[in-house]
N, C-alpha and C positions, 0 to 999 in steps of 0.2 A: 590287536586292534587293526581293523582294515579300513582303508579310505572309503570304501563303499559303505561300511557301517556308519562312519561318521556323517557322510552326506545323507544317508538314508534317515538317520535320526533327526537331522536338522529339518528334513523335508516332510517327515511323517506327520499326518494329521490324526491325533488320537480321537477327535470327534467323529471322524469317518468310521472308525471301528465301532465306536459307541452307537452310532446311527444304524450300522449294519446289524448289530446285535438286537436293537429295538425292533428292527424290521422282522427279524426271525421270530422274536417273541410275539409280534403282532399277528403272526399266522395262527396263533392258538385260538383266536376268536373265530375266524372262518372255519377252522377245523372243528371247533365245538358246535357251530351251527350245522355243519355237514353231518356230524354225529347225530344231532337231534333229528335231522331230516331222515337219516337212515333208520333210526329207531321208530319213527312214525310210519315209514314205509313198511318196515318189517311187521309192525303191528297190524297194518291193513292186510298184509300178505297172509298172516296167520288166520285172519278172520275169514278168508275166502279160499283157502287151499289146505288140504289135509292129505294124509297118506305118507308113504315112505319118502317120496321125492320132496314133499313139503318139509318133512323133518330134517332131511339132509340139507336142504337149502337154508333152513332156519339155523342149523348148526354152523354152516359156513358163514352166514351173515353175522352170527354172534361172534365168531372168531375174527371176522373182519372188523367189527366194532371194537373188540379188545385191542387189536393191533393199532387201529387209528387212535384210540384213547391213550395208548402207551407212548405215542409220539409227543404229546403235549409237554411232559417234563423235559424231553430232549430239546424242544424249542426254547423253553425257559433256560435250559443249561447253556445253549449256544449264546443267548443273550448275556448270561453271567460271564462266560468265558471271554467274549469280545469286550464287555465292559471292563473286566479286570485287566485285559490286555491294554485297553485304552488308558486305564489308570496307571499301569506300570510304565507305559511309554511317556505319559505326561510327567511322571516323576523323573524319569531318565532325561527327558528334555530339559527339565528344570535344573537338574544337576549339570547338564552340559552347558547351559547358560551361565551357571555359577562358575564353572571352570573357565569359560572364556572371559568372564568378568574378572576372575582372579588373574588370568594371564595379562589382561589389559592393565590392571593395577600394578603389575610387576614389570611393565614395559616389555611384554612378550607378545609375539604374534602366533596365531594358530592358523595354519593354512587350510586349504580346502580338503586336504587329505588327513587332517587331524594332527599334522606335525607341529611341534612347538619350537620356536627359535626366538632369539633376542631381536627386538626391533632396532635396527641399526640407526634409525633416525632419532632414537631416544637414549639408547645405552650402548656401551661397548660390552662385548662378551667378557664375563668375569666368572670366577668360581661361584660367587653368590648367585649370579644370574643362572648358572647351570643348576644350582640347587632348586631355585624357583621354577625353572622349566621342568625339572623332574617331578616337582609337586603338581604342577598343572597337568602334565602327561598322565600322572596317576589318577587325578580327578577325572580326566577325560575317559580313561580306561574304565573307571568305576561306573561312569554314566553309561557307556556302551555295554558293559557287562550286565548292568541292570536291565537294559532294553533287551539284550539277548536272552536273559533269564525269563523275562515276561513272555517273549516270543516262544521259547521252548515250552513253557508251561501251557500256553494256549494251544500250541500245536499238538502236544501230548493229549490234552483233553479232547480236542477235536478228532484226533486219530482214533481215540477210544470210542467216540460216538460213531464214527464211520464204520469201525469194525462191528460194533453192536448192531448197526443197521443191516449188516450182512448175516450175522449169526443169530439174531434174535435180541429184541430189546430187553426182555425181562424173563425171569424164571422165579418160581416161588421159593422163598427162603425156608430153612428148616424150622420146625416148631419152636415156640418159645419167644416171648417178647418181654423187654424190660418194663417195669412199672413206670408210670409217669413221674413218680418221685424217686426213682432209682438214682444212685450216685452217678454223676456225669462221667466219672472215670470208667465205671462199669458199662455205661451206655456206649461210650467211645470204643471200648474193647469189643463189645458185641458187634457194633457196626463194622469195625475193622476186619472181623472174621467173616463177613459176607462178601460174596462176589459182586462186581458191578451190576450184573443182571438181577441179582437178588435185591440189591438196594433199589434199583429202578422199579421192581415189582412192588416193593413196599411203598415207595413214593406214590405210585399210581393207584394202588389198591387200598392202602391204609394211610392216607394223608393226615387224618386226624391224629394218629399216633406220631408219625414222623415229625409233623410240624410243631409238636409240643415238647419233644424230648431234649432236655438240656444235655449237652455233650455231643450231639450230632453236628456234623459240619453245617455251617451257615447256609451253604449252597443247597443242601438237601432239604433243610427246613423251609427255605424260601420257595423251592419248587413245590413242596407239598402244600404249603399255605396258600400259594397263588391258585392252586387247583381248587381250593375251597371258597374262593371269593364269591362266586355265584351262589353257593349254598348259604353263606352268611347273609348276603344281600336278600336272598329269598326269604330267610327267616324274619328279617326286619320288615320286609314288604307284607308278609303274612300277618305279622303283629299289627302293622298299621291298618290293614284291611279289617281285622277283628275289632279294633278300636273304633274305626269309622262306621262300622255296622251298628253301633249303639246310638240310636236316635231317640231323644237327644242324649248326647254324652253327659255323664255326670262329671262333677269337678275332678274326681280322681282320674277318670278316663281321659279328660282333657289334659291333665298334667302328664299322664303317661304318653299321650299322643305327641305332645311337644317333645318329650324325651326321645321317642322313636324317630321323629322327623330330624332331630338333631343328630342322632346316631347315624341315620342314613346319610345325612350331609357329610358327616365326618368320614364315613366309610368311602363315599364317592370321592372325596378330596384325597384320601389316602390312595385309592386306586389310580387317580389321576397322576399322583407322584410316582407310583410304582410303574406305570406304563409310559411315562413321559420320555424316557431315554435321556434324562438330564444327568449331569455329573454332580456328585458321585452317584452311582447306581444305588437304588434303595432295595433292601432285603427285608422281606416280611417274615419275622421270626415268631410271631404269635398274634392271634386276634380272637376276641370273644365279644359278640354283639350283645350278650345278655346283660341285664342290670344296667349299670351306667356305661358298660362297654370297656374293653381293655385292648391294648395294642402294644406290640413290641416291634419296632422298626429300626433297622440299621441303615445308616448312610455310609457307603463304602463297606467293603468286606472285612469284618473284624478278624477273620481267620488268617488274613494275609497282611494286616496292617502293622506298622511299627508302634503306633500309639492308638489306644482304644478308650473312648469315653463312654460311660454309661450314665445317662441323665435320668433322674427320678423326680417327676413333678409332684406338686403338692395338692392342697385342698381344691376340690371341685373338678379335678382332672378326670376326663372320661373320653370315650370314643368321639364325642361331638367336637371336642377341642384338641384332639390328638394331632391334627395337622398343624395347629398353632404351636403346640409343645414341640413337635418335630422341627419346626422352624427355629426354635431356640437352640436346639442341638446343632442345627445346620449352621447357625451364626458362629458358634464356638469352633466348629469344624472349618469354616471359612477363614477365621483368624489363624487357626493352626496352619492352614495351607499358605496364608500370606507370610507368616513368621518362619515357616520351615517348608518351603516348596519342594525340597529334596527328600522329604519323608512322607510315608504313607500313613495317614490317620483315618480313623473311622469313628463314628459317633452313633450310639444306640439310645433311642427313646425307650425307656423301660416303664411302661404303664401297665403292669401286670398285678395290680392290687386294687382294692376297693378304697379309693381316696375319699376322705370326708367331704360331705356336701354342705354341712352347716357348722357354725361355730360350736354348737353343743357337741357335735361329733368330734370336731378338731380339738376339743379340750381333753380328749382321752387319748392315751397311747395305744389303745386296743387294736386299732386298724394297722398301726405300724408294726406291732408285735405279730399280727397275723401275716403280714407281708414278709417278715424276716426270712423264713425258710426258703421262700421262692426266690428272693433276691440272692441269698447265699448260693442256692443251686444254680441260678443263672450265671453268676460270676464264675463258679467252678466250671460250668459248661464252656464258657469262653476260653478258659485256660486249657481245657481238655481238647477242644477242637482246633485250637490255633496251630498253624504250621510254621516251621522255622523257629528262629530264636524267640523267646517269650516277648510278647508285647508289653509295653508299659500300660497298665490298667488303672484308670482313674474313675471313681464313682462320685458323681455330683448330685447333691440333693438340694432342692429349693423348697423353702417354706416347710410344710408338713412332710414333704419328701426328704428333707434333711433328717427328720426324726426317724423315718423309715430306714435310711442309710445308717444312722448312728446305732439304732437298736439292732439291726442286722449285724453290724460290725461287732458290737459288744457281746451280743448273746449267741451268735452263730459263727462269726468270723466271715470276712469277705476276702475273696481272691482279688486284692487291689493293692496297688503300689502307692496310691494317694487317695485321700478323701477330700472333697470340697463341699462346703456348706455356704449357701447364700440365702439371705433373708430368713434365717433360722429362728424358730421359737425355742431352741434347745434341741439337743440330740440324744437325750436320755443318758448322759454321762456327765460327770463332774470334771473330768480331765481328759485331755487328748490321749494320754497313755492307756486309757481303758479301751481304745478302739482297735488296737492290734495291728496297726500299720507302722512302717518304719518311722523312727523319730524324725521330726521335721516335715512329715508328709501329711499332716492334717492342716487344711487351709480353710479360711472363712472370710467372708466379707458381708458387711451390713451397711446399706445406704443410710446417710444421715437423716433422711426423711422417711425411712421405712417404718410403717406403723408397727411392725413386729417388734421393734426395739422397746415398745411400751408394754409388751406382754408381761403378765403377772404370774408369779408362782402360785401353786394351789392353795397354800395356807393363807396368802393374802387375799385370794379370791373369796375364800370363806369369810374372812373378816369383812370384806367389802359387801358381800351378800347380806350380812347382818345389818348393814347400814343402808340397805335398799338400793344398791347400785344397779343400773340397768345391765342386762346380760352382756351387751357389747362392751360397755365401759368396764365391766368386771373382768372380761377376758383381756382387754387391751390396757387396763390400768388407767393412769391419769398422768398428766405432765408433772415433771419435777421429781420423779422417783430417783432413788439412788440404788447402788448395788448392781450386780451383774447376773442375778438369777432371773431366768426367763421361765416360761410356762413348763418347759421340759428340761430344766437343769441350767447349768452355767452357760452363759452366752459364749458360743464357740468363737465369736469375733472379738472377744475380750482377751488381751494378751495373757491374762491370768489363767485361761483355760489350758494353755500349754501348746497351742497350735501356732500357726503363722497366719498373719492377717494381710490381705491385699486390699487396696483402696477401691471405693466405689463413688461415683458421682451421684448427684441427686436424681431420683427417678422413681421414688416410692418403692413399693413392694415388688414390682415387676419390671423395673427399668434396668436390671443388670445386663440385659442382652442388647440394649440400645447402642447404635453406632456412636462411637466417641466416648462411651462410658469406660473408664479405666478397668472396671470390673470384667469387661469382656476380654480384654487382653490378659488380665490376671488369670481368668479361668483357662484360657488357651495356653498360657505359659506353664501352668501346672500340668496340663495334659501332656505337653511336650517335655516336661521335666527340666524347665529352664528357669 
């Protein structure tokens, strides 16, 4: 431990590194515009020039366009590297602060060089004080070692990029590609067998494949998917133009138009978060604008985090409200950072399924069953791509999303250390033991005023229908019911389910993430394993 290292860590500003990374990523926009101008100019040139010289010029310009296009993933990678460096330094600074607080509580002083000694104004040197000083010194070393490790990792990746700039960014990989539903472990092994230049070629030339393959590093998927943002937005704009061209629009076209407008707004909001340079950095792991729209976005890098949350939202979730759902994941992550500032946590919004839009759809488990294989594969992918000691993986389901999580866990298995259900209508299981996670790691919470607590099991719905109950009343039941059977099985927030229950304040079906609700701390503590 050097005194310079101690002073440097106190003085370092992680936000400065984060801002520098965002500035590098911001160059991708001007680069893309320059490429467009070059394509336009080349097209005009072809129209007015022919012969051998024209062919040679066209070949050279084509090569120049390819070289420029290959730079875009590198700009995104620089942003990733500097953002993760900032995250590592922030955690190291938090550990340093904790060590100094530990010293102060023990009556010790930490000098400007990082040395630890007894404060003579408070205590006399004793054997016990010496033990305490050794503990503080070890904590200081751990903080500085963490900062040094983050610095080395960033330097290595930047050195690799610098070498690639001199030797060529990309080279075609050998034939053969894994299928989109291939086992993540096989995908990871395939990727590991490629050279860095081959990986960059795939990211730049086949982003639709790279961005969707579970088991690939988060950084590679993020680079590939960011390259497709303009394509996805163009698809939505084209759909909006088609619908607007229908004069007058029919009722169905009007409904579709509202949906497209909503998805465009959701996409633009996500792009704003992806490019804002805020902490933690956002990683785009998947997006599909078709239908109701899907999105998979991580806050923080799951491949290097100590704790990883996967959040599965419920009914009506789609691309239009993905930014709001991401905000819920962010609030859990903020509580994790407040409770454990010396640990690196990441949170993923997993909205990669067709969520029900209406109560009639939500009354069936079909869409949850359809989502099971994809959620299983995604969690396996997080395990396969993670670097270092395994992270603690927690999967959280809200409302219908809790059924998605429960069905995936029971029918396919989930690479998860803990499952959390909030506002659940049942998880497709009668007991926690059916879900395949360690004993004591199934958690649930249900607000006292959550309408989901009145959900009725199928056999009772049938009886109610015979007596003419309205559809909403049939699904939600009526006051004064007894028992613990919900629409999709035993209430996971009932102690008889065999899981563990944490409390929630009042807030209805969506208040679990509100500031001050004990459920928010409950979710964060499960993620942290506390």
